[in-house]
N, C-alpha and C positions, 0 to 999 in steps of 0.2 A: 517619220522621225529619222534623224541621222546622227552622225558624230562629227564635231568640228574641232580643229586644233589650230593654234597659231603661235608663232615665235617672232620676237623682235630683239635684235642684238646680233652677236656673232655666233653662228652655228653652222653645222654641216647639213646638207640636204637630207642625209640619211637620219639625222636626228628627228626631223619632221616625220619621215616615213616610219621611224620607230614608234613615235607617238600614235600615228594612225593605226599601226598594227596592234598596239596595245588595246585599242577600243574598236577593233574591226567589227566586233559583233553588233555594234550599233548600226552598221550599214554594210551589207554584203553585195549589193547590186552594182555599185560602181565606186571608183575612187578617183579623186582629182587633187592636183596641187598647183600652187602658185608660189614661185620662189624668185627673189629679187636681190641683186647686189648692184654695185656701181657700174658694172660692166655689161650685165645682161639680165634678162628675165626669162624664167621658165614657166610656161603656162600649159598645163595638160589636164583636161577635165575627165580623162578616161585612161588612167594608168593601170598596169598590172601590178598590184601592190606587192605580190610575191617576188617579182623579178626586177622591179624598178629600183635603181640605185643611183645616187648622186652624192659624191663625197666632196663637192665643191663647197666653198664658204659662202654664206648668204647673210643678209641683214634683215630680211623680211620673208616670212613664209606662212602660208595657210594651207591646211589640208582638210579634205571633206570625204567622209564615208557615207554613201547614199543608201538609204532604205526606201525603195520605191513602193508606194502604197496604192495610190488611186488608180482606178482602172482605165482612165483615159490616157495613161502612158503606155499601155500595152503594145500598141503598134510602133511607137517610137520612144524608147526610154531615154534617148539623147536629149529630149526636151527638158529633162530635170537634172542633167549633169551639172556638177559644180566643182570649183568655184565659178561664179558668173562674173563676166566683165561687161562694163558699159562705159565707153569713153575712158576716163581715168579711175573709175570706181571698180573695186574688186569685192565681191560679196560671197560669204559663206553663210548658209541659212539652214537651221534645224527647226522644224516645226510645221504648223499649219496656220494659214490665214483663213478664218471662217467668214469674214465679210468680203471675200474676193470680188463678188459682183458689184458691191457698193464702191469699193476702191477703184475698180475698172471704170465704172460710170463716172467717178470723180475725175479720173485721168482723161477720159474721152471729152469731158466738158471743159477741160483745161489745156487745150492746145495739143492733146495727144491723139494723133490720127494714124499711127503705124498699125501694123498687124497686131491683133490682140495677143497679149502674153498667154502662154499655154501652161504655165506652172506658177506656183506661189512664189518661188524664188525669182522667176523672171518678172512677175508683177512687182515684187518688192524692190528690185534694183531699178526698175523704171520709175517707181514712186520716189525712191531716194534720189535718183538723178534729177528728177523734176524739181525737187526742193533744193538740191545742191546747186543747181545752176542759177538759182535766184540770187545767192550772195557768196557762193563758193565757200560756205562755212559748213563743215561736215557735222559738227555738233548740232547746229540748227536744223540741218536736214534730218538727222536721226530723231531729234526731239519732235519735230513736226510729223514725221512718219509714224512714230509711236502713238501719237494722239489720234491717228486715223485708223490704224489697223487693229483688228480684234482677232485674237488668236492665242495659241500656245506656241511660244517661239523663243529661240535665242538666235542672234545673228551677229556677224562681224562685218564691218565694211571699212575699206581702206581707200584713201584718195591719193596715194603717192607720198603723203607727208604725215597724215594723221590716221589713227586707228580708233574706231568706236566699236564697242561690243554692247549689245542691248539684250535685256531679258524681259519677258512678258510681265504684266502687272500682278498676276497671282503668283507666278514663280513655278508654273507647271514644268517648264523645261529648265534643266540645271546648266550652269556654267561656272567654272572655277578658274582662278588665275593666281599667279605668283611670280617670284623673281629669285634668281640665284646669281649673285655677282651682278654682271651687266645684262644677263639674259632674262628676258621677260617672256612669259607664255600664258596661254589660256587653253582650256580644253573642256569637253563635255563631261569628262570624268577625271578625278584626281590622279588616278593611276597613270594617265598619260603624262602628267607633269612629274610624278615620281620617277618615271622611266628616264627622264633626262636630267635628274638631279635637283629638281625644284621641290623642296620639302615644306617650305612655309607657304601654305596655300589658303586663299580666301575664296569665299563663295559670293558672287555678285548678287546683291539683293534684288527682289522683284521690282520691276519698274525702273531700275537704275540703269544708267549708261556708264560703261567703263571707257573713259575718253583718255587716250594715251596713258592708260593704266592708273587713272585717278577716277574714283567713283563720283558720279554726278547724280544727285537725287532727282526723282520725277517732280513734275509741276504739282501733282497732287497724289495722295496715297489712296488707293482703292478702298482700303478698310476704314478710312476716315470719312468716307462719303455718308452724309445724312441729308435726306430730303426735308425732314421736319414736317412731313405731311402725315395726317392722321386719317387713314383710310378705314373703311369697314372691313371686317374679317373676310367676308365673301370676296371683296375686291382684291385683298392680298392673295387669297387662294386662287382666284381666277387668273391673275397675272402670273402667279407662280406656275400654274399649269401651262400657260402660254410660253413662258420662258424655258421651262424644262423641255417642252415640245420642240422649240426652236434649237435649243442646245443639242438635243438628240439628232435632229435633222442635219444640223451642221456637221456633227461628228461621225455620221454614218454615210454621208453622201459620197458617191463614187467608189464605194468599197463593196466588193463581192461577198466576202466572208467576214462575219462579225462574231467575236467571242465576248462573252460576259463572264467576269470573275464573280461567281455566284455563291452566296452564303445562305440563301433562304430567308434573309432578314428583309426588313421593309425597304432599305436603301437600294439594294441590288435588285430586289423584286420589282420595285416601281420602275427602275430603268428598263428592265426586261419588258414590262408591259408597254412602256412608251416606244421602245425599239420595235416591238412586235406590231404595234399600231402603224408604224411609219416605214416598215419594210417595203422596198420597191421590188418589182419583178426581177428575178435573178439573184436577189440577195438572200443569204442564208444566215441563220442565227443559231449559235451553239453555246451551251452553258458549261462552265468548268468549276468544280468544287473541290476543296481540300479539307480533310478531316480524319479523325481517328475512327475506328470501327463503330464506336457508340456515339459518334458526334451528332448533336442536334442539328448542326448546320447541314450535314448530309441528309438527315431525315427529312428536313423541310425542303431542301433542294430537290430531292427526288419527288416529293409530293407536287411541287410547283411545275417541275419539268413534265411530269405526267399530265398534269392539268392542262398545260399549254401545248402538249405534244411536241416538245423540243428535245433535241439530243442533249444528254448530260454525260460528261466524262468526269470520273472521280479519281482522286488520288487518295488512297488510304494511308494515313500517316502511321509509321512505326519507326523504330530506331534505325533499321536498315536504310529506309528512305532518307531520313534526316542525315545520317552519316554520308550517304551517297551524294547529297547536295551541299554538304557543309562548306567545303572549300570554295566552290564556285559562288555560292550565295554570300559568304563572308567577304570574299574579294569584290563581289559586285557592290555591296553596300559600303565598303571601304571604311568601316568603323567597327572596333571591337566592342560593340554594345549588345548585350544579351537581349534587351527588349527590341531593338531594331532588327536584330537577327531573327528573332521569333516571328515578327510580323513580315519581315522581308523574305524569309524562307517560304512562308505561305504564298506570297506573290510569285516567288521564283518557281516553285513547284507548279503552280497553275499555269504560268507562262511557258514553262518547259513543255507541258502537255499541248498548249496552244501552238507552239512552234512545231512540235512533232506532227500536228495535223495540218501544217502548211498555212496557218492563219497569221497575218501580220499585225492585226489591230485587236486590242482588248479594251473593253469598257469596264471601268471601275466606279464604285459608289463612293470613292474617297471624297471627303469634304462635307458630307451630309451631317456628321456628328458635330462639326465645328459651326456649321451654319444654323442648325436647328436645335442645338442644345441637347445632343444625344448622350453625352457622357454623364455618368452618375455624379461626378464632381461638381456639376452645375447646381446640384441640390445644396451642396455646401456653400457655394457662392451665394445662392439665394438666401440661405439662412444666416450666413456669417458676414456677408458684404464683400466688396472688392476694392482694393486700393491700387490706383494706377501709378504710373512711373513718376508722376508729379506729387504723389502723396494724397491725392484727392480720394475721398471715401464715398463709395456708392452702395446703396442698399437694395435688397430684394430684386425686382425686375430690372431696374437700372443697373444693378451690379452684374446681372447675367448678361445684359446687352454689352457692357464694356468688356467683360471677359471673352465673349464671342468675337468681338472685333480684335482683341489681342490674339486670340488663338488663330484666327484667319490670317493675321499678319505674320504668324510664325509657322504656318502649315507647310511652307516650302522646305524649311529645314527639319521639321519634325517628321513629316510624312512623305512629301512629294519627291524629294531627291532620292530617298530610299526606294520608293516604289518604282520610279523611273529606272534606277540602276538594276533592280531585280528583273524588271521586264526586258530591258534592253540587253541584258546578259544572255537573253534567249532570242534576240532579234525580234522583239515584239514591241510595237508602239502602244503605250498606255494612254487612253483618253479618259478624261474625268468630267462628264457633263455637268455635275453639280457646281463646278468651279469656272463656268463661263463668266466673263466679266460682268455682263448685265444681270445674270442670275445672282451673283455674289452681292452686287450693289442692292438689288431688290430685297434679297433675303435678309441681309444685315439690317435693313430698314424696317423689317417686320417686327412689331413690338414683341418683347420676350414673353408677354402674357399669352401669346398665341402659340408659343413653343413649349412652355413649361407652365403648368397650372399653379405651382407653389412648391414649398419646401418638402413636400412628401410625394411628389409626382414620380412614380417609379418607372414610367415608360418614356415620358418626354417626347420631343419631336412631334408635338400634337398636330400642328397644321399639316405636316408632311404625312402623318398617318391618316388624317382625315381625307387628304387628297387621294391616298392609296385606296381608301374605301370607295371614294367616288369613281375610281378607275376600275372597280370590280375586283380588287384584291380581297381575298377572304379575311375576315376579321382576325382569325387566329394567326395570320401572317402579319397583317397590318399592325397589330398590337403586340407582336412578339418582342420580348426583351432579350437581346442577343449579347453573347460574350464577345470580347475583343478577339481579333483574328488569331493571335498567338495562343490564346487559351482555348478558344473553341476548336482549334485544330489539334491541340495536344502537343504542339511542337515545343512550346516553352517548357513544359514538364520534362520532356526528353532531353532538352539542352541542359537544364539545370540539374536534374537528378541523375543523369547518366553520362552524357558526353563531357560536360565541364564540371562534373562533381569533383574530380581530382586533378584538374589541370586549369591553368589560367588562360582566359580567353584573350587577354592582351598579348601574352607571349605567343600563343597559337597564331594570332593574326599577324604579328610582326614577322614570324617565320614565313608565312605565306607572302607577305609584302616584299620580303627580300628576294623572292624568286620571280617577281614580275618581269 
């Protein structure tokens, strides 16, 4: 994962540098810029961010902070430096393309005979260029490219006249944009836009393309997909097993050290079992848990770590730790929300430990509750029904299915952007195997009756728990009913009862924001 920024309008080169410095923690391995005006172009994919200075005026600019992850860049990190140029295209890419081999095979079968690309960004610009040269229409090229690539990503591409910014279909990677007077900009985090005076900020929706700063919707919405096929229960479970396995393999490939944010619940435990099964020689797996002294999360995490003989590092939550992390965590999530801070700080503390141990990738169980009906409120949906945006009323299992689709469509703004920010504040890339595109499509198509048995089902996520039993996970873990992260860790109580008991979180946040 990386950090990208861009400006269109009249600005100084140092404005772009200032944006890059604001989100430098997203990528410490290398920094690159592209700057353009009517007289000349500056292209440097390996600047010293601390010493580089350019006070000239420009009309177009892109910046990239690189976090180099995969182990095949060890010998030559220049392979992944950005921005990338190919003919008149300029690309800044943040993310991972998981169907790299399939895309490469497609290119090889379509007149591409050059040296194979050695990074995701190089592959992406070749694919974009392939489609762009068909009709020299950048929007068409980006639309076609997004239909082929499978991954977690945000990228911007510029052809000398037009700019397109694209976001993955689930919304795992964030991108924000806004305008102040005639200056338009985009960035991986809002604070980079705040830094240059852009205060009215929007978040690009999943699957959308921002084309010359106008949102273009995708051809289809992932969460609207329905196959209308009626499979047997065992068929659903078997394919679920296959898709989780593939998602895990994709997300741990070419990584030496893997961290799992671990709570001892079924979601994270199942991921640990899948990773453990698919580790290759030379790969290591470590677990990280956050909780108070009496936390059930820590209790079960210790039991599982001992059972699998895996290293477990813990953070014991107390008021001192919460106060120590408060400012950085609140600035990371960029919202004065007590609930988001409670969850985000759990992620922040875990990723701080992961960064201290020199690990760059963390695996999270995010998305399982929305896909498998894990939240208790789905009982209310089953019992009371669900009304969609068009006023249509659904009951029982059909009601649950519609709410699950709604929740997946909003998961980017409710959970993913917060978690990404908390992780990247510690220079850790967060990967979410449950939210691979094909796994989301398949799981949303599983009938709700296989996820929740009825209006009094106190554990829910039944097909996932059944799969956990099949994988050898103990029943007391597979059927454990776990609290939300902010409550299980004890952070929410400290925030509400002590730190913000006598002060306003909005005022506190605004004071921090003024000093960015």
